[in-house]
C-alpha positions in Angstrom: 0.1 0.1 0.0 1.2 3.4 -1.0 1.9 5.9 1.8 -1.5 7.8 2.5 0.5 11.2 2.8 1.9 10.6 -0.8 -1.7 10.0 -2.2 -2.9 13.2 -0.1 0.0 15.2 -1.9 -0.8 13.9 -5.2 -4.4 15.0 -5.1 -3.2 18.8 -4.7 -1.0 18.8 -7.8 -0.8 18.7 -11.7 2.4 17.0 -12.2 4.5 14.4 -10.4 8.3 14.2 -10.5 9.4 10.8 -11.8 13.2 9.6 -11.3 14.1 6.8 -13.8 17.4 4.9 -14.4 19.1 6.0 -17.6 19.3 2.8 -19.8 22.8 3.8 -21.1 24.2 6.1 -18.5 22.8 4.2 -15.4 22.3 7.7 -13.7 19.3 8.9 -12.1 17.1 11.1 -14.2 14.3 13.1 -12.9 11.7 15.1 -15.0 8.0 16.5 -14.2 5.1 14.5 -15.7 1.4 15.0 -16.0 -0.6 12.1 -14.5 -3.9 10.2 -14.0 -4.7 8.9 -10.8 -7.4 6.4 -10.6 -8.0 4.1 -7.6 -4.8 2.1 -6.9 -3.2 3.2 -10.3 -1.2 6.0 -11.7 -0.9 6.7 -15.5 1.6 8.3 -17.1 1.8 9.4 -20.7 5.1 10.6 -22.3 4.9 13.9 -24.3 6.7 12.1 -27.3 5.2 8.7 -27.0 7.3 5.9 -27.5 10.1 8.4 -28.8 10.4 9.8 -25.2 13.6 9.2 -23.6 12.3 8.5 -20.0 9.8 6.1 -21.7 12.4 4.1 -23.3 14.5 4.3 -20.0 11.3 2.7 -18.0 11.4 0.1 -20.6 14.6 -0.9 -19.6 14.4 -0.3 -16.0 10.8 -0.4 -14.9 11.7 0.7 -11.2 11.1 4.4 -10.7 10.5 6.9 -8.0 7.6 9.2 -7.8 7.7 12.4 -5.6 5.6 15.2 -4.7 5.0 17.8 -2.0 8.1 16.2 -0.2 6.8 12.8 -0.4 8.2 9.9 -2.5 7.5 6.4 -3.3 9.3 3.6 -5.4 7.2 1.8 -7.9 7.3 -0.5 -11.0 5.8 0.8 -14.0 4.1 -1.3 -16.5 3.3 -0.3 -20.3 0.0 -0.1 -21.2 -0.1 -2.6 -24.2 -4.1 -2.6 -24.8 -5.1 -0.3 -27.5 -8.6 0.3 -26.0 -6.9 1.1 -22.5 -4.4 3.6 -24.3 -7.1 5.4 -25.7 -9.2 5.5 -22.6 -6.1 7.0 -20.7 -5.4 9.6 -23.4 -9.1 10.7 -23.4 -9.0 11.1 -19.7 -5.8 13.1 -20.0 -7.6 15.3 -22.1 -10.2 15.7 -20.2 -8.2 16.4 -16.9 -5.6 19.0 -18.5 -8.0 20.4 -21.5 -7.7 19.0 -25.2 -5.8 22.3 -26.4 -3.0 21.8 -23.7 -2.6 18.1 -24.5 -2.5 19.1 -28.2 0.1 21.9 -27.5 2.5 19.7 -25.5 2.1 16.1 -26.7 3.4 15.5 -30.2 2.6 11.6 -30.1 0.1 9.8 -28.1 1.1 6.2 -28.6 2.1 5.2 -25.2 1.4 5.2 -21.5 2.4 3.5 -18.4 0.5 2.0 -15.5 1.7 2.2 -12.1 0.1 0.2 -9.2 0.0 2.0 -6.1 
């Protein structure tokens, strides 16, 4: 079970900072990412889809750190492989952040990660 304090902090923000391990450098790399939180799952959509470096890094090493509001958790990310689920996640991302904002920042919507919390 994820830290309840982390979940409370997550409810107050629009992005979460992720820290992944570089697939070549093996260094920790952090970046802010928009997210969807549903029940015991967190969904992340990379702005450049399957071309995003952090996404490629997660495919190589699925353990990542998520932090917000001074709270941090370690989790294992799984790629969303079902095309219907991916479409659902993308649509919910548009609903949460606005279709114009998603169109402005996201160049490719062909990938998402599911993270059990």
